[in-house]
C-alpha positions in Angstrom: -5.1 -36.5 7.5 -5.3 -36.6 3.7 -6.3 -33.3 2.0 -9.3 -35.1 0.4 -10.7 -35.6 4.0 -10.7 -31.9 4.9 -14.2 -30.5 5.5 -14.1 -28.2 2.5 -12.4 -30.6 0.0 -14.2 -30.7 -3.3 -15.3 -27.0 -3.2 -13.9 -24.7 -5.8 -13.4 -21.0 -4.9 -12.8 -18.1 -7.3 -10.9 -15.5 -5.5 -11.5 -12.4 -7.6 -10.3 -9.9 -5.0 -7.2 -7.9 -4.1 -5.2 -6.8 -1.1 -6.0 -8.5 2.2 -9.5 -9.0 3.8 -11.2 -10.8 1.0 -8.2 -12.8 -0.1 -7.6 -13.8 3.5 -11.1 -15.3 3.6 -10.2 -17.4 0.6 -7.0 -18.5 2.4 -9.1 -19.8 5.3 -11.3 -21.8 2.9 -8.1 -23.2 1.3 -6.7 -24.1 4.7 -9.6 -26.4 5.2 -9.4 -28.1 1.8 -11.1 -25.9 -0.8 -9.4 -25.5 -4.2 -8.8 -21.7 -4.4 -8.2 -20.1 -7.8 -6.7 -16.7 -7.6 -8.0 -14.6 -10.6 -5.7 -11.7 -11.2 -5.4 -8.9 -13.8 -2.3 -8.5 -15.9 -0.6 -6.5 -13.2 -1.4 -9.0 -10.5 -2.8 -8.4 -7.0 -1.1 -5.3 -5.5 -0.6 -7.5 -2.4 2.2 -9.1 -4.3 4.1 -5.8 -3.9 2.7 -4.4 -0.7 5.8 -5.1 1.4 7.8 -2.9 -0.9 5.1 -0.3 -1.7 4.1 0.4 2.0 6.4 2.1 4.5 4.5 0.3 7.3 5.6 -3.2 6.3 8.8 -4.7 7.8 11.1 -5.4 4.9 12.4 -9.0 4.2 13.9 -11.0 1.4 10.9 -13.3 1.8 7.6 -11.9 0.3 5.8 -12.9 3.5 2.6 -10.9 2.9 2.0 -12.6 -0.4 2.9 -16.1 0.9 0.6 -15.7 3.9 -2.4 -14.4 2.0 -2.1 -16.6 -1.1 -0.8 -19.9 0.3 -2.2 -23.0 -1.4 -3.9 -21.0 -4.2 -3.5 -21.3 -7.9 -3.2 -18.3 -10.1 -4.8 -17.4 -13.5 -4.4 -14.1 -15.2 -7.5 -12.7 -17.1 -7.7 -9.2 -18.5 -11.4 -8.8 -17.7 -11.6 -5.7 -19.7 -11.5 -7.9 -22.8 -14.7 -9.7 -23.8 -12.9 -13.0 -24.4 -11.4 -13.0 -20.9 -14.8 -12.2 -19.4 -16.3 -15.1 -21.4 -13.6 -17.4 -20.1 -14.3 -16.3 -16.6 -17.9 -17.4 -17.1 -16.6 -20.9 -17.9 -14.9 -20.9 -14.5 -17.9 -19.5 -12.7 -20.1 -22.3 -14.1 -17.8 -24.9 -12.5 -17.3 -23.1 -9.2 -19.0 -23.2 -5.8 -17.9 -19.8 -4.3 -16.9 -16.5 -5.8 -15.2 -13.9 -3.6 -15.1 -10.3 -4.8 -14.2 -7.0 -3.3 -14.7 -4.7 -6.3 -16.7 -1.5 -5.4 -20.2 -1.7 -6.9 -19.5 0.5 -9.9 -16.6 -1.7 -10.9 -18.6 -4.8 -10.5 -21.3 -3.3 -12.8 -18.8 -2.3 -15.4 -17.3 -5.8 -15.5 -20.7 -7.5 -15.3 -19.6 -9.1 -12.0 -22.6 -8.2 -9.9 -24.4 -11.1 -8.3 -27.3 -11.0 -10.8 -24.7 -11.3 -13.6 -23.1 -14.4 -12.3 -26.3 -16.0 -10.9 -27.5 -16.6 -14.4 -24.3 -18.5 -15.2 -24.4 -20.6 -12.1 -27.6 -20.5 -9.9 -25.8 -22.6 -7.2 -23.0 -20.2 -6.9 -22.3 -18.5 -3.5 -21.3 -14.9 -4.2 -19.4 -13.4 -1.3 -18.9 -9.6 -1.4 -16.5 -7.5 0.7 -16.9 -3.7 0.7 -15.5 -0.9 2.6 -18.8 0.7 3.7 -21.6 -1.7 2.7 -23.8 -2.4 -0.2 -26.2 0.6 0.2 -26.1 4.2 1.5 -24.3 7.4 0.4 -20.8 5.9 0.7 -21.5 2.5 -0.9 -19.3 3.3 -3.9 -16.3 4.6 -1.9 -13.2 2.3 -1.8 -12.2 1.5 1.8 -9.2 0.1 3.6 -9.1 -1.2 7.1 -7.4 1.9 8.3 -10.1 4.2 6.9 -13.3 2.1 7.2 -12.7 -0.4 9.9 -10.6 1.7 12.3 -11.2 5.4 11.5 -14.9 5.5 10.5 -16.0 3.1 13.2 -14.6 5.2 16.1 -12.1 2.6 17.1 -9.1 4.9 16.7 -10.7 7.7 18.6 -12.0 5.4 21.4 -8.4 4.1 22.1 -6.5 7.4 22.3 -5.3 9.1 25.4 -6.7 12.5 26.2 -4.8 15.3 24.5 -3.1 12.9 22.1 -3.7 12.1 18.5 -5.5 8.9 17.4 -3.1 6.0 16.9 -2.4 4.6 13.5 -3.2 0.8 13.2 -0.7 -1.7 12.0 -1.1 -3.2 8.5 -4.2 -5.3 7.9 -5.3 -5.7 11.5 -8.9 -5.0 10.7 -8.7 -6.9 7.4 -8.0 -10.3 9.1 -10.8 -9.9 11.6 -13.2 -9.0 8.7 -12.0 -12.0 6.7 -13.3 -14.3 9.4 -16.8 -12.7 9.2 -16.8 -13.3 5.4 -15.8 -16.9 6.0 -18.8 -17.3 8.4 -21.2 -15.8 5.9 -19.9 -18.2 3.2 -20.3 -21.2 5.5 -23.9 -20.1 6.3 -24.6 -19.9 2.5 -23.2 -23.4 2.1 -25.6 -24.6 4.7 -28.5 -22.8 2.9 -27.5 -24.4 -0.3 -27.4 -27.9 1.3 -31.0 -27.4 2.4 -32.4 -25.7 -0.7 -30.0 -26.4 -3.5 -29.9 -22.6 -4.2 -26.9 -20.3 -4.4 -27.0 -16.9 -2.7 -25.4 -13.6 -2.1 -23.6 -13.0 1.2 -21.4 -10.1 2.2 -19.8 -8.0 4.9 -18.1 -4.6 5.2 -15.0 -3.2 6.9 -17.2 -0.5 8.5 -19.7 -3.1 9.9 -16.9 -5.2 11.3 -15.2 -2.1 12.8 -18.4 -1.1 14.5 -18.9 -4.6 15.8 -15.3 -4.6 17.2 -16.0 -1.3 18.8 -19.3 -2.6 20.1 -19.2 -1.5 23.7 -18.3 2.1 22.8 -20.5 2.3 19.7 -23.6 0.8 21.5 -23.1 3.2 24.4 -23.2 6.0 21.9 -26.4 4.7 20.4 -28.1 5.2 23.8 -26.4 8.5 24.4 -23.6 7.4 26.8 -20.1 8.6 26.3 -16.7 8.7 28.2 -14.1 11.4 27.8 -10.8 10.3 26.2 -8.8 7.9 28.3 -6.6 9.6 30.9 -2.9 8.7 30.8 -1.5 5.7 32.8 -0.3 7.9 35.7 -3.9 8.9 36.5 -6.1 6.1 35.2 -9.8 5.6 35.8 -8.8 2.4 37.6 -5.3 1.5 38.7 -6.3 -2.2 38.5 -7.1 -1.9 34.8 -3.9 -0.2 33.7 -0.5 -0.7 32.1 2.8 -0.8 34.0 6.5 -1.0 33.0 8.8 -3.6 34.6 12.5 -3.2 35.4 13.6 -4.8 32.1 11.5 -2.4 30.0 8.6 -4.7 29.4 4.9 -3.7 29.9 2.2 -5.5 31.8 -1.5 -5.1 31.5 -3.5 -5.5 34.7 -7.1 -6.4 34.1 -8.7 -7.1 37.4 -12.5 -7.1 37.1 -13.3 -8.8 40.4 -11.4 -6.2 42.3 -12.6 -6.8 45.8 -11.8 -10.5 45.5 -8.3 -10.0 43.9 -7.2 -6.9 45.8 -5.5 -8.8 48.6 -3.9 -11.4 46.3 -2.5 -8.5 44.2 -1.0 -6.8 47.2 0.6 -10.0 48.4 2.0 -10.8 44.9 3.6 -7.4 44.8 5.0 -7.4 48.4 2.6 -4.5 49.2 0.7 -6.3 52.1 0.5 -3.0 54.0 -2.0 -1.7 51.4 -4.5 -4.5 52.0 -6.2 -2.7 54.8 -5.2 0.9 53.8 -8.4 3.0 54.1 -7.5 4.8 50.9 -8.0 1.5 49.0 -10.4 -0.3 51.3 -13.0 -1.1 48.6 -13.5 -0.4 44.9 -15.1 3.1 45.3 -12.0 4.2 47.3 -9.6 2.6 44.9 -11.3 4.4 42.0 -11.3 7.7 43.9 -7.6 7.4 44.7 -6.6 5.7 41.4 -3.7 8.1 40.6 -2.1 7.6 44.0 -2.6 3.8 43.7 -1.2 3.7 40.2 1.9 5.5 41.4 2.5 2.9 44.1 2.0 0.0 41.7 4.1 1.7 39.1 7.0 2.1 41.5 6.7 -1.5 42.6 6.6 -3.0 39.1 9.7 -0.9 38.1 11.8 -2.7 40.7 11.8 -6.2 39.2 11.9 -7.7 35.7 8.9 -9.2 33.8 9.7 -12.8 34.6 9.5 -12.1 38.3 6.1 -10.5 38.0 4.9 -13.2 35.6 5.6 -15.8 38.3 4.4 -13.8 41.2 1.1 -12.7 39.7 0.3 -16.1 38.3 1.0 -17.7 41.7 -1.7 -15.5 43.2 -4.1 -16.0 40.3 -4.0 -12.3 39.5 -5.3 -11.5 36.0 -2.6 -9.9 33.8 -1.1 -10.1 30.4 2.3 -9.2 29.0 2.2 -6.7 26.2 4.2 -8.7 23.7 6.4 -7.2 21.0 6.3 -8.6 17.5 9.9 -9.8 18.0 8.6 -12.1 20.8 6.3 -14.1 18.5 9.0 -16.5 17.1 9.9 -17.6 20.7 6.3 -17.7 22.1 5.9 -21.4 23.1 2.2 -20.9 23.8 1.6 -19.7 20.2 3.1 -22.9 18.9 1.4 -25.1 21.5 -2.1 -23.7 20.7 -1.5 -24.1 16.9 -1.4 -20.4 16.1 2.2 -20.7 14.7 2.7 -23.7 12.4 5.2 -25.3 10.1 5.0 -24.8 6.3 6.3 -26.3 3.1 7.1 -22.8 1.8 10.8 -22.3 0.8 12.4 -19.5 2.9 9.4 -19.3 5.2 9.4 -22.4 7.4 6.7 -21.1 9.8 3.5 -19.1 9.3 0.3 -18.1 11.2 -2.5 -20.5 11.0 -6.0 -19.2 10.7 -7.7 -19.2 14.2 -10.3 -21.9 13.5 -9.8 -25.2 15.4 -11.8 -28.4 14.7 -11.8 -31.6 16.7 -12.2 -33.7 13.6 -9.7 -32.1 11.2 -6.4 -30.2 11.1 -5.5 -27.4 8.7 -3.8 -28.1 5.5 -0.1 -27.7 5.3 0.8 -24.3 3.8 2.4 -24.5 0.4 3.9 -21.7 -1.6 1.8 -18.9 -3.1 1.6 -19.0 -6.9 3.6 -17.0 -9.4 1.5 -14.6 -11.5 -0.5 -16.7 -14.0 1.3 -19.9 -13.0 -1.7 -22.1 -13.5 -3.6 -20.3 -16.3 -3.5 -23.1 -18.8 -4.2 -25.8 -16.2 -7.3 -24.0 -14.8 -8.7 -23.1 -18.3 -8.3 -26.7 -19.3 -10.2 -27.9 -16.3 -13.0 -25.5 -17.2 -13.3 -27.3 -20.6 -11.4 -25.0 -22.9 -9.4 -26.7 -25.7 -5.7 -26.2 -26.3 -6.6 -24.2 -29.3 -9.0 -21.9 -27.4 -6.4 -21.3 -24.7 -3.8 -20.5 -27.3 -6.2 -18.0 -28.9 -6.8 -16.3 -25.6 -3.1 -16.0 -25.0 -2.5 -14.6 -28.4 -5.1 -11.9 -27.9 -3.7 -11.0 -24.5 -6.9 -11.9 -22.8 -5.1 -14.6 -20.8 -1.5 -14.5 -19.5 
């Protein structure tokens, strides 16, 4: 499929955002054909350096975070603190369809980048805002990251911890990528609205809102006054049929058996524990719950006798619901990840494969990932497309407004 045939081809996106959630939303739009212009300050998006600046990122000779979150984009450097650069940005806004911004509200106001500021320049513009904690309320001006707003504030970290233990620390950008898809959805709704009315609009989302949505079962329960104590450890679970178990080759399996009465006998047969099928301690779900620690011990001992591959085949043969707890190092060899289109080839030197965004369309395939831009690589090209003359561009460069 030619790139001109992709569903978002012809749309121009200004990505005036940094780090991960908002830029990742721009990546998705670019995957489906949009022309994404990355607007950066003189120092560049900190995501260019995050692999080196953060102790939680695996180190590599390939700047994989930047390549993944800025593939297929073009870069222009504008020092928006200078009036001339801000005026040049208006020229870009006038010719764009979508603007993605994640500045906190006070910074937006200072830079004259609030929705009302840009609406007057381009009434058809879709302005997509990402915040940590939302556009209103006492914490609206606080900067937020996925670790603080999505995971910590929403209750997700506390909801997942075992009793007596500390909350876990999330891996880098896990909440950011989920939040990016929400922002993409909001933008697509705004495009539908513009198709119907001809009008641009503001749309937005927050890390906190997405974290609460992700924590929906626990958070909604809290809203009606329902709570559970922290999760007991695996050797005394609430349910032994919804628990994790270690195999002989030091892999972990997650049993998730919801229809317990139907799958109890198949589970026992798969594990060679037929004697437990009619054991009165585990005759029905109430008994299995009451005796969960004892049952967990029996299952744990059995799982520990054979490697994962044995259990994968045995459980699957009896239609028992389970999942392997994969390790990051398993991803490169995961044939299913390739088959379902989650891992795809690229045209990026040094990074032959990458993660596709999770959208699948029957009428189109995602754009091939090309290398992320160098800082300011396309400044002159982009300004020329916005109608600035060679002399005007040279003047902006001479003043330091453009680099």
